Structure formats: C-alpha cells, structure tokens
Backbone as JSON Lines, residues from 0, in Angstrom:
{"i":0,"aa":"X","n":[12.57,0.56,-5.07],"ca":[11.67,1.88,-5.02],"c":[10.61,1.42,-4.25]}
{"i":1,"aa":"X","n":[10.19,1.75,-3.23],"ca":[8.88,1.36,-2.4],"c":[7.89,2.71,-2.63]}
{"i":2,"aa":"X","n":[6.96,2.6,-2.98],"ca":[6.0,3.51,-3.32],"c":[4.93,3.43,-2.21]}
{"i":3,"aa":"X","n":[4.87,4.85,-1.45],"ca":[3.89,4.64,-0.38],"c":[2.75,5.73,-0.55]}
{"i":4,"aa":"X","n":[1.47,5.82,-0.44],"ca":[0.45,6.68,-0.75],"c":[0.15,7.11,0.57]}
{"i":5,"aa":"X","n":[-0.17,8.29,0.98],"ca":[-0.49,8.89,2.02],"c":[-2.14,9.2,1.82]}
{"i":6,"aa":"X","n":[-3.21,9.22,2.37],"ca":[-4.47,9.65,2.07],"c":[-5.53,10.22,2.97]}
{"i":7,"aa":"X","n":[-5.57,11.42,2.95],"ca":[-6.74,12.21,3.97],"c":[-7.65,13.12,3.26]}
{"i":8,"aa":"X","n":[-8.38,13.7,3.8],"ca":[-9.53,14.8,3.24],"c":[-9.38,15.27,2.22]}
{"i":9,"aa":"X","n":[-8.21,15.96,2.19],"ca":[-7.44,16.9,1.09],"c":[-6.18,16.51,0.54]}
{"i":10,"aa":"X","n":[-5.25,16.11,1.2],"ca":[-3.6,15.77,1.22],"c":[-3.12,17.05,1.77]}
{"i":11,"aa":"X","n":[-3.5,17.58,2.67],"ca":[-2.77,18.78,3.34],"c":[-2.28,18.33,4.74]}
{"i":12,"aa":"X","n":[-3.05,17.52,5.63],"ca":[-2.31,17.27,6.98],"c":[-1.78,15.96,6.95]}
{"i":13,"aa":"X","n":[-1.62,15.27,6.13],"ca":[-0.65,14.27,5.76],"c":[0.91,14.9,5.31]}
{"i":14,"aa":"X","n":[1.17,16.05,5.03],"ca":[2.07,16.48,4.37],"c":[3.31,16.89,4.91]}
{"i":15,"aa":"X","n":[3.05,17.13,6.49],"ca":[4.05,16.99,7.15],"c":[4.63,15.31,7.89]}
{"i":16,"aa":"X","n":[3.75,14.96,8.06],"ca":[4.26,13.53,8.14],"c":[4.76,12.64,6.94]}
{"i":17,"aa":"X","n":[4.47,13.16,5.51],"ca":[5.51,12.74,4.66],"c":[6.42,13.08,4.68]}
{"i":18,"aa":"X","n":[6.99,14.22,5.07],"ca":[7.98,15.03,5.16],"c":[9.17,14.04,6.73]}
{"i":19,"aa":"X","n":[8.12,13.86,7.46],"ca":[9.04,12.82,8.62],"c":[9.53,11.57,8.38]}
{"i":20,"aa":"X","n":[8.59,11.08,7.16],"ca":[8.54,9.69,6.81],"c":[10.16,9.82,5.75]}
{"i":21,"aa":"X","n":[10.17,10.61,5.1],"ca":[11.02,10.91,4.11],"c":[12.49,10.99,4.84]}
{"i":22,"aa":"X","n":[12.38,12.01,5.75],"ca":[13.78,12.08,6.25],"c":[14.3,10.72,7.16]}
{"i":23,"aa":"X","n":[13.23,9.75,7.69],"ca":[13.61,8.75,7.93],"c":[14.19,7.78,6.78]}
{"i":24,"aa":"X","n":[13.56,7.49,6.26],"ca":[14.01,6.73,5.22],"c":[15.29,7.34,4.54]}
{"i":25,"aa":"X","n":[15.55,8.61,4.61],"ca":[17.08,9.02,4.25],"c":[17.94,8.55,4.93]}
{"i":26,"aa":"X","n":[17.7,8.64,6.58],"ca":[18.6,7.86,7.47],"c":[19.08,6.84,7.17]}
{"i":27,"aa":"X","n":[18.22,5.89,6.81],"ca":[18.17,4.3,6.53],"c":[18.56,4.11,5.23]}
{"i":28,"aa":"X","n":[19.03,4.93,4.2],"ca":[19.42,4.98,3.05],"c":[18.13,4.02,2.07]}
{"i":29,"aa":"X","n":[16.78,4.36,2.51],"ca":[15.69,3.71,1.64],"c":[15.14,4.26,0.82]}
{"i":30,"aa":"X","n":[15.32,3.7,-0.63],"ca":[14.73,4.44,-1.88],"c":[13.17,4.57,-1.57]}
{"i":31,"aa":"X","n":[12.62,5.28,-1.59],"ca":[11.29,5.45,-1.37],"c":[10.59,6.68,-2.17]}
{"i":32,"aa":"X","n":[9.1,6.62,-2.54],"ca":[8.53,7.52,-3.08],"c":[7.1,7.58,-2.1]}
{"i":33,"aa":"X","n":[7.04,8.86,-1.47],"ca":[5.87,9.12,-0.56],"c":[5.05,10.09,-0.78]}
{"i":34,"aa":"X","n":[4.1,10.32,-1.23],"ca":[3.56,11.29,-1.42],"c":[2.11,11.31,-0.68]}
{"i":35,"aa":"X","n":[1.19,12.56,-0.81],"ca":[0.07,12.47,0.37],"c":[-1.07,12.92,-1.01]}
{"i":36,"aa":"X","n":[-2.24,12.55,-0.93],"ca":[-3.11,13.12,-1.63],"c":[-4.75,12.77,-0.83]}
{"i":37,"aa":"X","n":[-5.43,13.65,-1.59],"ca":[-6.72,13.68,-0.91],"c":[-7.56,12.65,-1.46]}
{"i":38,"aa":"X","n":[-8.6,12.05,-0.57],"ca":[-9.44,11.11,-1.58],"c":[-9.73,11.39,-2.43]}
{"i":39,"aa":"X","n":[-10.17,12.36,-2.89],"ca":[-10.75,12.94,-4.19],"c":[-9.95,12.51,-5.42]}
{"i":40,"aa":"X","n":[-8.5,12.17,-5.19],"ca":[-7.4,11.74,-6.08],"c":[-7.47,10.19,-6.18]}
{"i":41,"aa":"X","n":[-7.94,9.74,-5.12],"ca":[-7.52,8.31,-4.75],"c":[-7.58,7.3,-5.82]}
{"i":42,"aa":"X","n":[-8.7,7.33,-6.79],"ca":[-9.2,6.41,-8.02],"c":[-8.03,6.66,-9.07]}
{"i":43,"aa":"X","n":[-7.47,7.93,-8.98],"ca":[-6.43,8.36,-10.24],"c":[-4.66,7.84,-9.51]}
{"i":44,"aa":"X","n":[-4.95,7.93,-8.28],"ca":[-3.27,7.88,-7.81],"c":[-3.1,6.46,-7.38]}
{"i":45,"aa":"X","n":[-3.99,5.49,-6.88],"ca":[-3.76,4.51,-6.41],"c":[-3.13,3.32,-6.78]}
{"i":46,"aa":"X","n":[-3.19,3.61,-8.24],"ca":[-2.55,2.28,-9.37],"c":[-0.99,2.41,-9.23]}
{"i":47,"aa":"X","n":[-0.21,3.65,-9.02],"ca":[1.22,4.2,-8.92],"c":[1.78,3.79,-7.65]}
{"i":48,"aa":"X","n":[1.05,3.23,-6.54],"ca":[1.81,2.93,-5.43],"c":[1.67,1.17,-4.68]}
{"i":49,"aa":"X","n":[2.41,1.06,-3.79],"ca":[2.49,-0.41,-3.18],"c":[1.44,-0.29,-2.34]}
{"i":50,"aa":"X","n":[1.03,0.55,-1.58],"ca":[0.29,0.86,-0.2],"c":[-0.07,1.79,-0.25]}
{"i":51,"aa":"X","n":[-1.48,1.95,0.45],"ca":[-1.85,3.48,0.89],"c":[-2.41,3.36,2.5]}
{"i":52,"aa":"X","n":[-2.03,4.28,2.99],"ca":[-2.3,4.78,4.14],"c":[-3.01,5.73,4.65]}
{"i":53,"aa":"X","n":[-4.18,5.5,5.29],"ca":[-5.41,6.69,5.67],"c":[-5.17,7.24,6.9]}
{"i":54,"aa":"X","n":[-5.11,8.59,6.89],"ca":[-5.49,9.52,7.94],"c":[-6.51,8.92,8.52]}
{"i":55,"aa":"X","n":[-6.59,9.3,9.75],"ca":[-7.65,9.27,10.69],"c":[-9.15,9.94,10.26]}
{"i":56,"aa":"X","n":[-9.0,10.53,10.09],"ca":[-10.19,11.55,9.32],"c":[-11.05,11.07,8.25]}
{"i":57,"aa":"X","n":[-10.54,9.76,7.57],"ca":[-10.78,9.38,6.5],"c":[-11.18,7.87,6.83]}
{"i":58,"aa":"X","n":[-10.39,7.24,7.92],"ca":[-10.88,5.91,8.34],"c":[-12.21,5.31,8.08]}
{"i":59,"aa":"X","n":[-12.96,6.02,8.07],"ca":[-14.86,5.53,7.6],"c":[-14.68,5.34,6.54]}
{"i":60,"aa":"X","n":[-13.78,5.68,5.08],"ca":[-13.9,5.39,4.51],"c":[-12.72,3.74,3.72]}
{"i":61,"aa":"X","n":[-12.32,3.15,4.59],"ca":[-11.77,2.04,4.62],"c":[-12.36,0.9,3.71]}
{"i":62,"aa":"X","n":[-13.56,0.52,4.21],"ca":[-14.16,-0.69,3.37],"c":[-14.17,0.02,2.07]}
{"i":63,"aa":"X","n":[-14.55,1.07,1.61],"ca":[-14.81,1.48,0.04],"c":[-13.94,1.47,-0.57]}
{"i":64,"aa":"X","n":[-12.92,2.13,-0.12],"ca":[-11.11,2.4,-0.47],"c":[-10.6,0.89,-0.7]}
{"i":65,"aa":"X","n":[-10.66,-0.07,0.06],"ca":[-10.2,-1.28,-0.2],"c":[-10.67,-2.0,-1.24]}
{"i":66,"aa":"X","n":[-12.02,-1.71,-1.68],"ca":[-12.65,-2.16,-2.7],"c":[-12.08,-1.94,-3.93]}
{"i":67,"aa":"X","n":[-11.64,-0.38,-4.34],"ca":[-11.31,0.42,-5.23],"c":[-9.97,0.24,-5.59]}
{"i":68,"aa":"X","n":[-9.14,-0.67,-4.6],"ca":[-7.67,-0.39,-4.77],"c":[-7.26,-1.55,-5.23]}
{"i":69,"aa":"X","n":[-8.3,-2.3,-6.17],"ca":[-7.96,-3.47,-6.65],"c":[-6.59,-4.6,-6.06]}
{"i":70,"aa":"X","n":[-6.98,-4.44,-4.83],"ca":[-5.88,-5.61,-4.13],"c":[-4.37,-4.99,-3.59]}
{"i":71,"aa":"X","n":[-4.24,-3.68,-3.92],"ca":[-3.42,-2.73,-3.22],"c":[-3.75,-2.59,-1.62]}
{"i":72,"aa":"X","n":[-2.77,-2.9,-0.82],"ca":[-3.03,-2.95,0.65],"c":[-3.56,-1.32,1.26]}
{"i":73,"aa":"X","n":[-4.86,-1.34,1.53],"ca":[-4.9,0.0,2.23],"c":[-5.36,-0.26,3.85]}
{"i":74,"aa":"X","n":[-4.75,0.62,4.18],"ca":[-4.94,0.56,5.94],"c":[-4.58,1.93,6.9]}
{"i":75,"aa":"X","n":[-5.54,2.16,7.96],"ca":[-5.2,3.5,8.48],"c":[-4.36,4.0,9.03]}
{"i":76,"aa":"X","n":[-3.98,4.84,9.48],"ca":[-2.59,5.01,10.59],"c":[-3.2,5.16,11.54]}
{"i":77,"aa":"X","n":[-2.18,4.56,12.67],"ca":[-2.4,4.71,13.91],"c":[-2.27,5.99,14.36]}
{"i":78,"aa":"X","n":[-3.79,5.95,15.01],"ca":[-3.87,7.69,15.54],"c":[-2.74,8.36,16.46]}
{"i":79,"aa":"X","n":[-2.05,7.3,17.47],"ca":[-1.66,7.81,18.2],"c":[-0.35,8.29,16.94]}
{"i":80,"aa":"X","n":[0.47,7.29,16.08],"ca":[1.14,7.72,15.46],"c":[1.57,8.82,14.67]}
{"i":81,"aa":"X","n":[0.04,9.1,14.17],"ca":[-0.36,10.14,13.26],"c":[-0.17,11.6,14.21]}
{"i":82,"aa":"X","n":[-0.81,11.48,15.38],"ca":[-1.0,12.96,16.39],"c":[0.28,13.13,16.35]}
{"i":83,"aa":"X","n":[1.35,12.43,16.74],"ca":[2.6,12.29,17.5],"c":[3.41,12.68,16.25]}
{"i":84,"aa":"X","n":[2.96,12.57,15.2],"ca":[3.87,12.82,13.86],"c":[5.38,11.69,13.99]}
{"i":85,"aa":"X","n":[5.17,10.64,13.93],"ca":[5.75,9.68,14.18],"c":[6.51,9.03,12.99]}
{"i":86,"aa":"X","n":[7.11,9.7,11.98],"ca":[7.45,8.98,10.93],"c":[7.97,7.97,10.77]}
{"i":87,"aa":"X","n":[8.94,7.76,11.57],"ca":[9.72,6.2,11.78],"c":[8.57,5.06,11.92]}
{"i":88,"aa":"X","n":[7.6,5.15,12.81],"ca":[6.81,4.35,13.11],"c":[5.93,3.88,11.84]}
{"i":89,"aa":"X","n":[5.67,5.53,11.21],"ca":[4.5,4.87,9.91],"c":[5.21,4.81,8.58]}
{"i":90,"aa":"X","n":[6.36,4.73,8.65],"ca":[7.08,4.25,7.68],"c":[7.44,3.27,7.91]}
{"i":91,"aa":"X","n":[7.46,2.43,8.89],"ca":[7.71,0.87,9.61],"c":[6.73,0.39,8.83]}
{"i":92,"aa":"X","n":[5.13,0.62,9.3],"ca":[3.95,0.11,9.13],"c":[3.7,-0.11,7.57]}
{"i":93,"aa":"X","n":[3.92,0.85,6.94],"ca":[3.96,0.81,5.51],"c":[5.01,-0.05,4.9]}
{"i":94,"aa":"X","n":[5.93,-0.31,5.4],"ca":[6.89,-0.98,4.72],"c":[6.56,-2.6,4.79]}
{"i":95,"aa":"X","n":[5.91,-2.49,6.15],"ca":[5.08,-4.03,6.7],"c":[4.08,-4.45,5.67]}
{"i":96,"aa":"X","n":[3.64,-4.02,5.37],"ca":[2.48,-4.0,4.4],"c":[2.67,-4.29,2.79]}
{"i":97,"aa":"X","n":[4.06,-3.74,2.39],"ca":[4.55,-4.22,0.78],"c":[4.89,-5.35,1.11]}
{"i":98,"aa":"X","n":[4.66,-6.54,0.08],"ca":[5.39,-7.58,0.01],"c":[6.32,-7.59,-0.78]}
C-alpha cells in the first residue's frame, strides 16, 4: 500500500485532486492511501505517509516542511497538473518519489 499525503492551506482545495488520484489508482489496481491535510496538520500526519505533495498555494513552505519531514520526500505539485486536476499525472509524480 502506497501512502501519499497532499498538503495545502486547509486541506480543502486538494480534496478534489485526491478523488481523481484515487479513481486513477483504482483503474490501475494500485493499492494506495491518499489523503489531504492542511499545513497545520503536517507535523502530526507526515510520519504516516511515504511522500508529501504540496499544493501551489503552500509551495513557499517547501524548505521548512522538508526539514520537518525527517527524510520523507516533500515536493510541490506541478501547477499545471494541479490547475487542470490531472489525477493521473500527480499520481505518477507521487509514485516516482516513493523508493
């Protein structure tokens, strides 16, 4: 089971993207756990995931969140993929970051 965390200001704007990623994972028969959280939940939740993807609105927090992630990959979501809600592309990106 691949565990993917999406993080944005409040966890709301990434919820639709999470649903699209889950649909894509189901098509591929990939076992995944994908959830969205706000940055205020980062420290509590990060330890439960293999990778964290940041929404564009919190990309400025990348250096700080990487430090707080204790080696768990933290990367921003491509702004075009985020804006177009390309669940397949974002899922591929997340999977490429999991070792």
